[in-house]
N, C-alpha and C positions, 0 to 999 in steps of 0.2 A: 303171526298168523291170526287172521280174523276169527271170531267165534263162528261165523257162518262157514268158513272153509274148514275149520276144525270139525264142526258138526257133520259136514259132508264126508270127511274121513271116518268119522264114527259110523255113519251109515254104511260106508264101504267096508269097514272092518267088521261090522256086524254080519254082513253077508259072507265074509270070509271065514268066520269061525265055524266049527263043526256043525253040520246041519242038525244033528240030534240036539245039540244045545239050543239052537234057534227055535226048533219046534217045541221043545219042552218048557221054554220060558213062558210062563203064564202070569198075567197080572204083575208085570215087572216094568217099571219105568226106567229108561236110561236117561240120566240127567247129567248135563255138563255144568260144572261150577269152575270158577277161575282158580281158586286155591283152597286147600283144606284150612280150616280155622286153627288158630293157635290152641284153642281149647281142645279140639279134636286130636291134634297131634300130641298134646299133653296127655289126654285120656288114653291114647294108644301107645304112650311112652315112646314116641318117635322124636328123636332129637336131631338137630342139624349136625351134619349135612344131609342126613336121611330125610326122606319126605314120603308122600303118599300119592300114588297115581290114581287109585280108585278105591271104592269102598262099597260093600254090599250092606244094605240096611233093610232088615226084615227078619222074618222067621223062616229058617231053612225048611225045606219040604220034609226032611226027616224028623223035625221037631214039632210038626203040626199035629194037633189032635183031631178027633172026628168032628168037633164042633168049630173048627177053624173056618171062618168065612166072613163075608160082608166086611172086608177090611180094605183100607186104602192099599194101592199097589206097593209092593216091595220096591226098592230102588237100587239101582247100580249107579253110583256117582263116579264120574270121570273128572279128574282135576286137570284142566287144560294147562295151567301154568307149569306145574312140575313136569308134565309130559312133554310139552314143547321145549321147556328149558333144558331138559336132559337129552333132547334129540339132536342128532347131527344134521338131519335133513327130513324132508317130508316122508320118505319111505320109513325112516326110523320112527316118526310119529305114528304112522299107520301100524307098524309092527308092535309098538308099545300099547296102542289102543286095543289091538286085537288080543294081545296076550292078557291085558288087564280085563277085558270083557270075559275071556275064558276063565280067568282066575276068579273073578267075582261071581260069575254064573255057577262055578263049581261050589262056592259057598252057599248059593241059593239051593243047589241040589243036595247040600249037606255032605259034600265030599270032604275028606281029610286033605291036609296040605300035600301029603304024599300022593294021593289019588289025583289031585289037581296037577301036580308036577308031571305025572305020567301023561295026562291029556295034553299039557303044554308041550312036552317033548314030542308027542305024536304029531301035534300041529306043526312044529318046526321041521320035523322030518317029512312032512307032507303026506302022512298016512293016517290022518284023522278022519278019513272018509271023504266022500264027495262033498266039497264045500260050497262051490258056487254054482250048483246045478239048478237052483230054483230061481226063476226070473224075478219073482217078488216073494222072497221068503216071509213067513210069518215073523212079525217083529213086535217087540213090546212097545208101548207108548213112550214118547220122549217129551220132556218138558223143556 
């Protein structure tokens, strides 16, 4: 899958995640990289055959102090290689990207793994709220 096609799926998946997540993401760049570096995997203690689909880099909202500001955007990094390698088809890529965006946005909001899991389960059940009702939802920047 080309980078351009993958990025179009990222855009589509972003519009499919819960509307409240889209609207509350502020100053967050969604970045596509090919693979997580060996150093990153080692730092996160991820060993083959496990890998990393995405990563939130920044300061969660719940950890920001009153003087937090004038910073570069936080980042949600999506790793195209592991996502596409683990996918059976394009629908699977889309689903993995959407779930990864939800998961990493949850870290931005300062949610626990358990809270994120609840949102992911709601998403899969289709009861995460109106998801595609905005013709052009607010979106973070992309690099």
